[in-house]
N, CA, C and O atoms as a Maestro MAE file, in Angstrom:
{
 s_m_m2io_version
 :::
 2.0.0
}

f_m_ct {
 s_m_title
 :::
 protein
 m_atom[292] {
  # First column is atom index #
  i_m_mmod_type
  r_m_x_coord
  r_m_y_coord
  r_m_z_coord
  i_m_residue_number
  s_m_chain_name
  s_m_pdb_residue_name
  s_m_pdb_atom_name
  i_m_atomic_number
  :::
  1 25 40.811 -17.045 -18.102 1 A "MET " " N  " 7
  2 3 41.035 -15.858 -17.141 1 A "MET " " CA " 6
  3 2 42.841 -16.044 -16.791 1 A "MET " " C  " 6
  4 15 43.288 -17.012 -16.176 1 A "MET " " O  " 8
  5 25 43.513 -15.148 -17.215 2 A "GLN " " N  " 7
  6 3 45.221 -15.272 -16.740 2 A "GLN " " CA " 6
  7 2 45.225 -14.826 -15.068 2 A "GLN " " C  " 6
  8 15 44.324 -14.229 -14.479 2 A "GLN " " O  " 8
  9 25 46.690 -15.371 -14.433 3 A "ASN " " N  " 7
  10 3 46.276 -15.397 -13.543 3 A "ASN " " CA " 6
  11 2 48.290 -15.091 -13.081 3 A "ASN " " C  " 6
  12 15 48.877 -14.645 -14.067 3 A "ASN " " O  " 8
  13 25 48.742 -15.181 -12.477 4 A "ASP " " N  " 7
  14 3 50.189 -15.131 -11.750 4 A "ASP " " CA " 6
  15 2 51.022 -16.348 -13.039 4 A "ASP " " C  " 6
  16 15 51.875 -16.420 -13.923 4 A "ASP " " O  " 8
  17 25 50.174 -16.973 -12.420 5 A "SER " " N  " 7
  18 3 50.952 -18.543 -13.023 5 A "SER " " CA " 6
  19 2 51.032 -18.710 -14.351 5 A "SER " " C  " 6
  20 15 51.795 -19.558 -14.812 5 A "SER " " O  " 8
  21 25 50.096 -17.762 -15.313 6 A "SER " " N  " 7
  22 3 50.100 -17.769 -16.265 6 A "SER " " CA " 6
  23 2 51.205 -17.392 -16.839 6 A "SER " " C  " 6
  24 15 51.927 -16.598 -16.235 6 A "SER " " O  " 8
  25 25 51.626 -17.938 -18.289 7 A "PRO " " N  " 7
  26 3 53.105 -17.188 -18.903 7 A "PRO " " CA " 6
  27 2 52.677 -16.212 -19.447 7 A "PRO " " C  " 6
  28 15 51.548 -15.905 -19.831 7 A "PRO " " O  " 8
  29 25 54.269 -15.388 -19.488 8 A "ILE " " N  " 7
  30 3 54.071 -14.442 -20.132 8 A "ILE " " CA " 6
  31 2 54.981 -14.565 -21.576 8 A "ILE " " C  " 6
  32 15 55.913 -15.310 -21.878 8 A "ILE " " O  " 8
  33 25 54.357 -13.611 -22.238 9 A "GLY " " N  " 7
  34 3 55.312 -14.361 -23.709 9 A "GLY " " CA " 6
  35 2 55.963 -12.715 -24.454 9 A "GLY " " C  " 6
  36 15 55.419 -11.610 -24.460 9 A "GLY " " O  " 8
  37 25 56.990 -13.049 -24.889 10 A "VAL " " N  " 7
  38 3 57.775 -12.251 -25.388 10 A "VAL " " CA " 6
  39 2 58.329 -12.761 -26.986 10 A "VAL " " C  " 6
  40 15 59.074 -13.704 -27.253 10 A "VAL " " O  " 8
  41 25 57.814 -11.984 -27.714 11 A "ILE " " N  " 7
  42 3 57.855 -11.944 -29.083 11 A "ILE " " CA " 6
  43 2 58.870 -11.520 -30.068 11 A "ILE " " C  " 6
  44 15 58.462 -10.527 -30.670 11 A "ILE " " O  " 8
  45 25 59.910 -11.858 -30.413 12 A "GLY " " N  " 7
  46 3 61.204 -11.545 -31.237 12 A "GLY " " CA " 6
  47 2 62.473 -11.908 -30.321 12 A "GLY " " C  " 6
  48 15 62.718 -11.529 -29.175 12 A "GLY " " O  " 8
  49 25 62.938 -12.447 -30.857 13 A "LEU " " N  " 7
  50 3 64.319 -12.419 -30.006 13 A "LEU " " CA " 6
  51 2 65.619 -12.184 -30.436 13 A "LEU " " C  " 6
  52 15 66.588 -12.940 -30.495 13 A "LEU " " O  " 8
  53 25 65.508 -11.219 -30.676 14 A "GLY " " N  " 7
  54 3 66.592 -10.672 -30.751 14 A "GLY " " CA " 6
  55 2 67.726 -10.138 -29.259 14 A "GLY " " C  " 6
  56 15 67.517 -10.804 -28.245 14 A "GLY " " O  " 8
  57 25 68.395 -9.469 -29.183 15 A "ARG " " N  " 7
  58 3 69.921 -9.012 -27.875 15 A "ARG " " CA " 6
  59 2 68.287 -8.337 -27.029 15 A "ARG " " C  " 6
  60 15 68.225 -8.503 -25.810 15 A "ARG " " O  " 8
  61 25 67.383 -7.804 -27.558 16 A "SER " " N  " 7
  62 3 66.326 -7.221 -26.011 16 A "SER " " CA " 6
  63 2 65.473 -8.014 -25.765 16 A "SER " " C  " 6
  64 15 65.062 -8.204 -24.620 16 A "SER " " O  " 8
  65 25 65.024 -8.657 -26.849 17 A "GLY " " N  " 7
  66 3 63.956 -10.375 -26.142 17 A "GLY " " CA " 6
  67 2 64.546 -10.966 -25.338 17 A "GLY " " C  " 6
  68 15 64.207 -11.000 -24.155 17 A "GLY " " O  " 8
  69 25 65.948 -11.784 -26.007 18 A "SER " " N  " 7
  70 3 66.630 -12.767 -25.380 18 A "SER " " CA " 6
  71 2 66.726 -12.063 -23.712 18 A "SER " " C  " 6
  72 15 66.287 -12.659 -22.728 18 A "SER " " O  " 8
  73 25 67.184 -11.116 -23.673 19 A "ALA " " N  " 7
  74 3 67.576 -10.424 -22.375 19 A "ALA " " CA " 6
  75 2 66.142 -10.773 -21.069 19 A "ALA " " C  " 6
  76 15 66.105 -11.222 -19.924 19 A "ALA " " O  " 8
  77 25 65.415 -10.401 -21.793 20 A "VAL " " N  " 7
  78 3 63.677 -10.191 -21.297 20 A "VAL " " CA " 6
  79 2 63.395 -12.120 -20.559 20 A "VAL " " C  " 6
  80 15 62.883 -12.468 -19.495 20 A "VAL " " O  " 8
  81 25 63.866 -12.777 -21.452 21 A "VAL " " N  " 7
  82 3 63.836 -14.214 -21.425 21 A "VAL " " CA " 6
  83 2 64.621 -14.445 -20.452 21 A "VAL " " C  " 6
  84 15 64.203 -15.182 -19.558 21 A "VAL " " O  " 8
  85 25 65.348 -14.141 -20.401 22 A "ARG " " N  " 7
  86 3 66.761 -14.593 -19.413 22 A "ARG " " CA " 6
  87 2 66.733 -13.902 -18.207 22 A "ARG " " C  " 6
  88 15 67.545 -14.321 -17.381 22 A "ARG " " O  " 8
  89 25 65.746 -12.572 -17.716 23 A "PHE " " N  " 7
  90 3 65.558 -12.394 -16.676 23 A "PHE " " CA " 6
  91 2 64.193 -12.818 -16.172 23 A "PHE " " C  " 6
  92 15 64.156 -12.822 -14.941 23 A "PHE " " O  " 8
  93 25 63.114 -13.159 -16.730 24 A "LEU " " N  " 7
  94 3 62.495 -13.814 -16.166 24 A "LEU " " CA " 6
  95 2 62.224 -15.080 -15.768 24 A "LEU " " C  " 6
  96 15 61.468 -15.550 -14.918 24 A "LEU " " O  " 8
  97 25 63.217 -15.680 -16.783 25 A "SER " " N  " 7
  98 3 63.341 -16.989 -16.545 25 A "SER " " CA " 6
  99 2 64.179 -17.012 -15.070 25 A "SER " " C  " 6
  100 15 63.992 -17.959 -14.306 25 A "SER " " O  " 8
  101 25 64.927 -16.133 -14.784 26 A "ALA " " N  " 7
  102 3 66.111 -16.247 -13.641 26 A "ALA " " CA " 6
  103 2 64.946 -15.884 -12.379 26 A "ALA " " C  " 6
  104 15 65.219 -16.274 -11.243 26 A "ALA " " O  " 8
  105 25 63.396 -14.983 -12.667 27 A "HIS " " N  " 7
  106 3 62.510 -15.220 -11.421 27 A "HIS " " CA " 6
  107 2 61.971 -15.622 -11.753 27 A "HIS " " C  " 6
  108 15 61.337 -14.674 -12.217 27 A "HIS " " O  " 8
  109 25 61.370 -16.578 -12.096 28 A "GLN " " N  " 7
  110 3 61.159 -18.093 -11.845 28 A "GLN " " CA " 6
  111 2 59.462 -17.985 -12.757 28 A "GLN " " C  " 6
  112 15 58.430 -18.640 -12.610 28 A "GLN " " O  " 8
  113 25 59.747 -17.085 -13.496 29 A "SER " " N  " 7
  114 3 58.346 -16.822 -14.621 29 A "SER " " CA " 6
  115 2 58.568 -17.833 -16.113 29 A "SER " " C  " 6
  116 15 59.405 -18.078 -16.982 29 A "SER " " O  " 8
  117 25 57.027 -18.223 -15.638 30 A "ARG " " N  " 7
  118 3 56.905 -18.832 -17.339 30 A "ARG " " CA " 6
  119 2 56.945 -18.391 -18.160 30 A "ARG " " C  " 6
  120 15 56.326 -17.329 -18.095 30 A "ARG " " O  " 8
  121 25 57.577 -18.652 -19.541 31 A "VAL " " N  " 7
  122 3 57.694 -17.864 -20.033 31 A "VAL " " CA " 6
  123 2 57.692 -18.556 -21.840 31 A "VAL " " C  " 6
  124 15 58.298 -19.506 -22.336 31 A "VAL " " O  " 8
  125 25 56.563 -17.398 -22.512 32 A "TYR " " N  " 7
  126 3 56.299 -18.328 -24.133 32 A "TYR " " CA " 6
  127 2 57.150 -17.521 -24.918 32 A "TYR " " C  " 6
  128 15 56.912 -16.322 -25.067 32 A "TYR " " O  " 8
  129 25 58.663 -18.387 -25.715 33 A "ALA " " N  " 7
  130 3 59.235 -17.392 -25.999 33 A "ALA " " CA " 6
  131 2 59.120 -18.004 -27.934 33 A "ALA " " C  " 6
  132 15 59.336 -19.125 -28.396 33 A "ALA " " O  " 8
  133 25 58.639 -16.520 -28.738 34 A "TRP " " N  " 7
  134 3 58.363 -16.730 -29.891 34 A "TRP " " CA " 6
  135 2 59.456 -15.706 -30.774 34 A "TRP " " C  " 6
  136 15 59.865 -14.585 -30.470 34 A "TRP " " O  " 8
  137 25 59.827 -16.753 -32.275 35 A "ASP " " N  " 7
  138 3 60.658 -15.975 -33.040 35 A "ASP " " CA " 6
  139 2 60.630 -16.720 -34.782 35 A "ASP " " C  " 6
  140 15 60.564 -17.910 -35.091 35 A "ASP " " O  " 8
  141 25 60.705 -15.535 -35.644 36 A "ALA " " N  " 7
  142 3 60.464 -16.574 -36.627 36 A "ALA " " CA " 6
  143 2 61.871 -17.529 -37.484 36 A "ALA " " C  " 6
  144 15 61.754 -18.360 -38.385 36 A "ALA " " O  " 8
  145 25 63.156 -17.030 -36.800 37 A "ASN " " N  " 7
  146 3 63.969 -18.066 -36.406 37 A "ASN " " CA " 6
  147 2 64.179 -19.271 -35.508 37 A "ASN " " C  " 6
  148 15 64.443 -19.219 -34.307 37 A "ASN " " O  " 8
  149 25 64.056 -20.173 -36.119 38 A "PRO " " N  " 7
  150 3 63.903 -21.242 -35.275 38 A "PRO " " CA " 6
  151 2 66.063 -21.156 -34.349 38 A "PRO " " C  " 6
  152 15 66.173 -21.495 -33.171 38 A "PRO " " O  " 8
  153 25 66.802 -20.890 -34.807 39 A "ALA " " N  " 7
  154 3 68.319 -20.792 -34.271 39 A "ALA " " CA " 6
  155 2 68.172 -19.880 -33.223 39 A "ALA " " C  " 6
  156 15 68.713 -20.103 -32.140 39 A "ALA " " O  " 8
  157 25 67.368 -18.677 -33.458 40 A "ALA " " N  " 7
  158 3 67.096 -17.703 -31.645 40 A "ALA " " CA " 6
  159 2 66.616 -18.383 -30.836 40 A "ALA " " C  " 6
  160 15 66.898 -18.087 -29.675 40 A "ALA " " O  " 8
  161 25 65.683 -19.590 -31.065 41 A "LEU " " N  " 7
  162 3 65.236 -19.992 -29.982 41 A "LEU " " CA " 6
  163 2 66.399 -21.015 -29.299 41 A "LEU " " C  " 6
  164 15 66.155 -21.591 -28.238 41 A "LEU " " O  " 8
  165 25 67.450 -21.155 -29.874 42 A "ALA " " N  " 7
  166 3 68.356 -22.665 -29.548 42 A "ALA " " CA " 6
  167 2 68.984 -22.399 -27.959 42 A "ALA " " C  " 6
  168 15 68.947 -23.157 -26.990 42 A "ALA " " O  " 8
  169 25 69.565 -21.037 -28.085 43 A "PRO " " N  " 7
  170 3 69.917 -20.983 -26.521 43 A "PRO " " CA " 6
  171 2 69.072 -20.755 -25.279 43 A "PRO " " C  " 6
  172 15 69.473 -20.870 -24.121 43 A "PRO " " O  " 8
  173 25 68.177 -20.506 -25.567 44 A "LEU " " N  " 7
  174 3 67.147 -20.347 -24.618 44 A "LEU " " CA " 6
  175 2 65.910 -21.590 -24.191 44 A "LEU " " C  " 6
  176 15 65.026 -21.623 -23.334 44 A "LEU " " O  " 8
  177 25 66.330 -22.472 -25.175 45 A "ALA " " N  " 7
  178 3 65.458 -23.205 -24.927 45 A "ALA " " CA " 6
  179 2 65.592 -24.132 -23.630 45 A "ALA " " C  " 6
  180 15 64.654 -24.876 -23.344 45 A "ALA " " O  " 8
  181 25 66.862 -24.093 -22.765 46 A "SER " " N  " 7
  182 3 67.196 -24.982 -21.702 46 A "SER " " CA " 6
  183 2 66.824 -24.334 -20.671 46 A "SER " " C  " 6
  184 15 66.802 -24.980 -19.623 46 A "SER " " O  " 8
  185 25 66.442 -22.969 -20.625 47 A "LEU " " N  " 7
  186 3 65.818 -22.334 -19.028 47 A "LEU " " CA " 6
  187 2 64.496 -22.752 -19.133 47 A "LEU " " C  " 6
  188 15 63.584 -23.051 -19.903 47 A "LEU " " O  " 8
  189 25 65.050 -22.550 -17.307 48 A "PRO " " N  " 7
  190 3 63.638 -23.651 -16.406 48 A "PRO " " CA " 6
  191 2 62.904 -22.035 -17.197 48 A "PRO " " C  " 6
  192 15 63.297 -20.879 -17.354 48 A "PRO " " O  " 8
  193 25 61.666 -22.826 -17.520 49 A "GLY " " N  " 7
  194 3 60.105 -22.436 -17.184 49 A "GLY " " CA " 6
  195 2 59.890 -21.806 -18.804 49 A "GLY " " C  " 6
  196 15 58.956 -21.075 -19.133 49 A "GLY " " O  " 8
  197 25 60.711 -22.162 -19.477 50 A "VAL " " N  " 7
  198 3 60.804 -21.348 -21.019 50 A "VAL " " CA " 6
  199 2 60.184 -22.501 -21.961 50 A "VAL " " C  " 6
  200 15 60.603 -23.652 -22.083 50 A "VAL " " O  " 8
  201 25 59.085 -21.901 -22.592 51 A "THR " " N  " 7
  202 3 58.775 -22.623 -23.879 51 A "THR " " CA " 6
  203 2 58.929 -22.050 -25.489 51 A "THR " " C  " 6
  204 15 58.136 -21.390 -26.159 51 A "THR " " O  " 8
  205 25 59.738 -22.369 -25.687 52 A "PRO " " N  " 7
  206 3 60.041 -22.148 -26.922 52 A "PRO " " CA " 6
  207 2 59.702 -22.247 -28.181 52 A "PRO " " C  " 6
  208 15 60.072 -23.279 -28.741 52 A "PRO " " O  " 8
  209 25 58.742 -21.015 -29.178 53 A "LEU " " N  " 7
  210 3 57.797 -21.354 -30.242 53 A "LEU " " CA " 6
  211 2 58.417 -20.418 -30.739 53 A "LEU " " C  " 6
  212 15 58.722 -19.278 -30.387 53 A "LEU " " O  " 8
  213 25 58.641 -21.363 -32.048 54 A "ALA " " N  " 7
  214 3 58.261 -20.960 -33.617 54 A "ALA " " CA " 6
  215 2 58.195 -21.028 -34.407 54 A "ALA " " C  " 6
  216 15 58.414 -22.159 -34.841 54 A "ALA " " O  " 8
  217 25 57.862 -20.015 -35.352 55 A "GLY " " N  " 7
  218 3 57.281 -19.328 -36.839 55 A "GLY " " CA " 6
  219 2 56.024 -18.522 -36.542 55 A "GLY " " C  " 6
  220 15 56.195 -17.474 -35.918 55 A "GLY " " O  " 8
  221 25 54.306 -18.989 -37.037 56 A "ASN " " N  " 7
  222 3 53.332 -18.361 -36.485 56 A "ASN " " CA " 6
  223 2 53.370 -18.216 -35.426 56 A "ASN " " C  " 6
  224 15 54.201 -18.933 -34.869 56 A "ASN " " O  " 8
  225 25 52.727 -17.464 -34.700 57 A "THR " " N  " 7
  226 3 52.511 -17.278 -33.211 57 A "THR " " CA " 6
  227 2 50.818 -17.833 -32.927 57 A "THR " " C  " 6
  228 15 50.110 -16.851 -33.154 57 A "THR " " O  " 8
  229 25 50.146 -18.749 -32.617 58 A "PRO " " N  " 7
  230 3 49.219 -19.347 -32.512 58 A "PRO " " CA " 6
  231 2 47.945 -18.601 -31.684 58 A "PRO " " C  " 6
  232 15 48.291 -18.218 -30.566 58 A "PRO " " O  " 8
  233 25 46.712 -18.360 -31.988 59 A "PRO " " N  " 7
  234 3 45.858 -17.207 -31.329 59 A "PRO " " CA " 6
  235 2 45.963 -17.772 -29.491 59 A "PRO " " C  " 6
  236 15 46.184 -17.060 -28.511 59 A "PRO " " O  " 8
  237 25 45.718 -19.255 -29.539 60 A "GLU " " N  " 7
  238 3 45.167 -19.850 -28.465 60 A "GLU " " CA " 6
  239 2 46.351 -19.398 -27.169 60 A "GLU " " C  " 6
  240 15 46.082 -19.027 -26.027 60 A "GLU " " O  " 8
  241 25 47.787 -19.589 -27.839 61 A "SER " " N  " 7
  242 3 48.864 -19.266 -27.125 61 A "SER " " CA " 6
  243 2 49.088 -17.751 -26.897 61 A "SER " " C  " 6
  244 15 50.116 -17.634 -26.230 61 A "SER " " O  " 8
  245 25 48.745 -16.987 -27.074 62 A "LEU " " N  " 7
  246 3 48.950 -15.444 -27.184 62 A "LEU " " CA " 6
  247 2 48.113 -15.077 -26.066 62 A "LEU " " C  " 6
  248 15 48.554 -14.266 -25.252 62 A "LEU " " O  " 8
  249 25 46.118 -15.933 -25.819 63 A "ALA " " N  " 7
  250 3 45.268 -16.045 -24.828 63 A "ALA " " CA " 6
  251 2 45.839 -16.543 -23.710 63 A "ALA " " C  " 6
  252 15 45.472 -16.372 -22.548 63 A "ALA " " O  " 8
  253 25 46.686 -17.120 -24.086 64 A "ALA " " N  " 7
  254 3 46.895 -18.186 -22.698 64 A "ALA " " CA " 6
  255 2 48.139 -17.463 -21.316 64 A "ALA " " C  " 6
  256 15 48.320 -17.730 -20.129 64 A "ALA " " O  " 8
  257 25 48.886 -16.268 -22.497 65 A "CYS " " N  " 7
  258 3 49.370 -15.373 -21.509 65 A "CYS " " CA " 6
  259 2 48.726 -14.157 -20.712 65 A "CYS " " C  " 6
  260 15 47.708 -13.613 -21.139 65 A "CYS " " O  " 8
  261 25 49.435 -13.692 -19.383 66 A "ARG " " N  " 7
  262 3 49.292 -12.543 -19.059 66 A "ARG " " CA " 6
  263 2 49.290 -11.284 -19.229 66 A "ARG " " C  " 6
  264 15 48.468 -10.419 -18.924 66 A "ARG " " O  " 8
  265 25 50.558 -11.238 -19.888 67 A "ALA " " N  " 7
  266 3 50.945 -10.043 -20.648 67 A "ALA " " CA " 6
  267 2 52.057 -10.569 -21.377 67 A "ALA " " C  " 6
  268 15 52.793 -11.408 -20.856 67 A "ALA " " O  " 8
  269 25 52.323 -9.958 -23.057 68 A "ILE " " N  " 7
  270 3 53.153 -10.144 -24.227 68 A "ILE " " CA " 6
  271 2 54.342 -9.014 -23.887 68 A "ILE " " C  " 6
  272 15 54.194 -8.087 -23.092 68 A "ILE " " O  " 8
  273 25 55.152 -9.199 -24.405 69 A "LEU " " N  " 7
  274 3 56.252 -8.069 -24.894 69 A "LEU " " CA " 6
  275 2 56.643 -8.226 -26.003 69 A "LEU " " C  " 6
  276 15 56.842 -9.416 -26.246 69 A "LEU " " O  " 8
  277 25 56.932 -7.302 -27.127 70 A "LEU " " N  " 7
  278 3 57.233 -7.153 -28.355 70 A "LEU " " CA " 6
  279 2 58.510 -6.403 -28.099 70 A "LEU " " C  " 6
  280 15 58.599 -5.215 -27.790 70 A "LEU " " O  " 8
  281 25 59.496 -7.274 -28.275 71 A "SER " " N  " 7
  282 3 60.844 -6.573 -29.103 71 A "SER " " CA " 6
  283 2 61.268 -5.364 -29.722 71 A "SER " " C  " 6
  284 15 60.950 -5.357 -30.912 71 A "SER " " O  " 8
  285 25 61.670 -4.679 -29.476 72 A "PRO " " N  " 7
  286 3 61.387 -3.409 -30.239 72 A "PRO " " CA " 6
  287 2 62.233 -3.355 -31.674 72 A "PRO " " C  " 6
  288 15 62.124 -2.336 -32.355 72 A "PRO " " O  " 8
  289 25 63.070 -4.443 -32.131 73 A "GLY " " N  " 7
  290 3 63.974 -4.637 -33.385 73 A "GLY " " CA " 6
  291 2 62.177 -5.249 -34.258 73 A "GLY " " C  " 6
  292 15 62.152 -5.604 -35.436 73 A "GLY " " O  " 8
  :::
 }
 m_bond[291] {
  # First column is bond index #
  i_m_from
  i_m_to
  i_m_order
  :::
  1 1 2 1
  2 2 3 1
  3 3 4 2
  4 3 5 1
  5 5 6 1
  6 6 7 1
  7 7 8 2
  8 7 9 1
  9 9 10 1
  10 10 11 1
  11 11 12 2
  12 11 13 1
  13 13 14 1
  14 14 15 1
  15 15 16 2
  16 15 17 1
  17 17 18 1
  18 18 19 1
  19 19 20 2
  20 19 21 1
  21 21 22 1
  22 22 23 1
  23 23 24 2
  24 23 25 1
  25 25 26 1
  26 26 27 1
  27 27 28 2
  28 27 29 1
  29 29 30 1
  30 30 31 1
  31 31 32 2
  32 31 33 1
  33 33 34 1
  34 34 35 1
  35 35 36 2
  36 35 37 1
  37 37 38 1
  38 38 39 1
  39 39 40 2
  40 39 41 1
  41 41 42 1
  42 42 43 1
  43 43 44 2
  44 43 45 1
  45 45 46 1
  46 46 47 1
  47 47 48 2
  48 47 49 1
  49 49 50 1
  50 50 51 1
  51 51 52 2
  52 51 53 1
  53 53 54 1
  54 54 55 1
  55 55 56 2
  56 55 57 1
  57 57 58 1
  58 58 59 1
  59 59 60 2
  60 59 61 1
  61 61 62 1
  62 62 63 1
  63 63 64 2
  64 63 65 1
  65 65 66 1
  66 66 67 1
  67 67 68 2
  68 67 69 1
  69 69 70 1
  70 70 71 1
  71 71 72 2
  72 71 73 1
  73 73 74 1
  74 74 75 1
  75 75 76 2
  76 75 77 1
  77 77 78 1
  78 78 79 1
  79 79 80 2
  80 79 81 1
  81 81 82 1
  82 82 83 1
  83 83 84 2
  84 83 85 1
  85 85 86 1
  86 86 87 1
  87 87 88 2
  88 87 89 1
  89 89 90 1
  90 90 91 1
  91 91 92 2
  92 91 93 1
  93 93 94 1
  94 94 95 1
  95 95 96 2
  96 95 97 1
  97 97 98 1
  98 98 99 1
  99 99 100 2
  100 99 101 1
  101 101 102 1
  102 102 103 1
  103 103 104 2
  104 103 105 1
  105 105 106 1
  106 106 107 1
  107 107 108 2
  108 107 109 1
  109 109 110 1
  110 110 111 1
  111 111 112 2
  112 111 113 1
  113 113 114 1
  114 114 115 1
  115 115 116 2
  116 115 117 1
  117 117 118 1
  118 118 119 1
  119 119 120 2
  120 119 121 1
  121 121 122 1
  122 122 123 1
  123 123 124 2
  124 123 125 1
  125 125 126 1
  126 126 127 1
  127 127 128 2
  128 127 129 1
  129 129 130 1
  130 130 131 1
  131 131 132 2
  132 131 133 1
  133 133 134 1
  134 134 135 1
  135 135 136 2
  136 135 137 1
  137 137 138 1
  138 138 139 1
  139 139 140 2
  140 139 141 1
  141 141 142 1
  142 142 143 1
  143 143 144 2
  144 143 145 1
  145 145 146 1
  146 146 147 1
  147 147 148 2
  148 147 149 1
  149 149 150 1
  150 150 151 1
  151 151 152 2
  152 151 153 1
  153 153 154 1
  154 154 155 1
  155 155 156 2
  156 155 157 1
  157 157 158 1
  158 158 159 1
  159 159 160 2
  160 159 161 1
  161 161 162 1
  162 162 163 1
  163 163 164 2
  164 163 165 1
  165 165 166 1
  166 166 167 1
  167 167 168 2
  168 167 169 1
  169 169 170 1
  170 170 171 1
  171 171 172 2
  172 171 173 1
  173 173 174 1
  174 174 175 1
  175 175 176 2
  176 175 177 1
  177 177 178 1
  178 178 179 1
  179 179 180 2
  180 179 181 1
  181 181 182 1
  182 182 183 1
  183 183 184 2
  184 183 185 1
  185 185 186 1
  186 186 187 1
  187 187 188 2
  188 187 189 1
  189 189 190 1
  190 190 191 1
  191 191 192 2
  192 191 193 1
  193 193 194 1
  194 194 195 1
  195 195 196 2
  196 195 197 1
  197 197 198 1
  198 198 199 1
  199 199 200 2
  200 199 201 1
  201 201 202 1
  202 202 203 1
  203 203 204 2
  204 203 205 1
  205 205 206 1
  206 206 207 1
  207 207 208 2
  208 207 209 1
  209 209 210 1
  210 210 211 1
  211 211 212 2
  212 211 213 1
  213 213 214 1
  214 214 215 1
  215 215 216 2
  216 215 217 1
  217 217 218 1
  218 218 219 1
  219 219 220 2
  220 219 221 1
  221 221 222 1
  222 222 223 1
  223 223 224 2
  224 223 225 1
  225 225 226 1
  226 226 227 1
  227 227 228 2
  228 227 229 1
  229 229 230 1
  230 230 231 1
  231 231 232 2
  232 231 233 1
  233 233 234 1
  234 234 235 1
  235 235 236 2
  236 235 237 1
  237 237 238 1
  238 238 239 1
  239 239 240 2
  240 239 241 1
  241 241 242 1
  242 242 243 1
  243 243 244 2
  244 243 245 1
  245 245 246 1
  246 246 247 1
  247 247 248 2
  248 247 249 1
  249 249 250 1
  250 250 251 1
  251 251 252 2
  252 251 253 1
  253 253 254 1
  254 254 255 1
  255 255 256 2
  256 255 257 1
  257 257 258 1
  258 258 259 1
  259 259 260 2
  260 259 261 1
  261 261 262 1
  262 262 263 1
  263 263 264 2
  264 263 265 1
  265 265 266 1
  266 266 267 1
  267 267 268 2
  268 267 269 1
  269 269 270 1
  270 270 271 1
  271 271 272 2
  272 271 273 1
  273 273 274 1
  274 274 275 1
  275 275 276 2
  276 275 277 1
  277 277 278 1
  278 278 279 1
  279 279 280 2
  280 279 281 1
  281 281 282 1
  282 282 283 1
  283 283 284 2
  284 283 285 1
  285 285 286 1
  286 286 287 1
  287 287 288 2
  288 287 289 1
  289 289 290 1
  290 290 291 1
  291 291 292 2
  :::
 }
}
């Protein structure tokens, strides 16, 4: 069961996905940030509360999230 301390998942870290991750981090949310391209994760990895995840999205990580945001790209 998810609660307010559960992470928010962001899938796709193009322009809008990266902006969402930065916003959530600035507002002290825990974030799971996914992208197939590991290079897209590098600029976000040092943000507080952000867990970068490359490659396939494991179902157990998705299940841990209280919300999932998909990048429109």
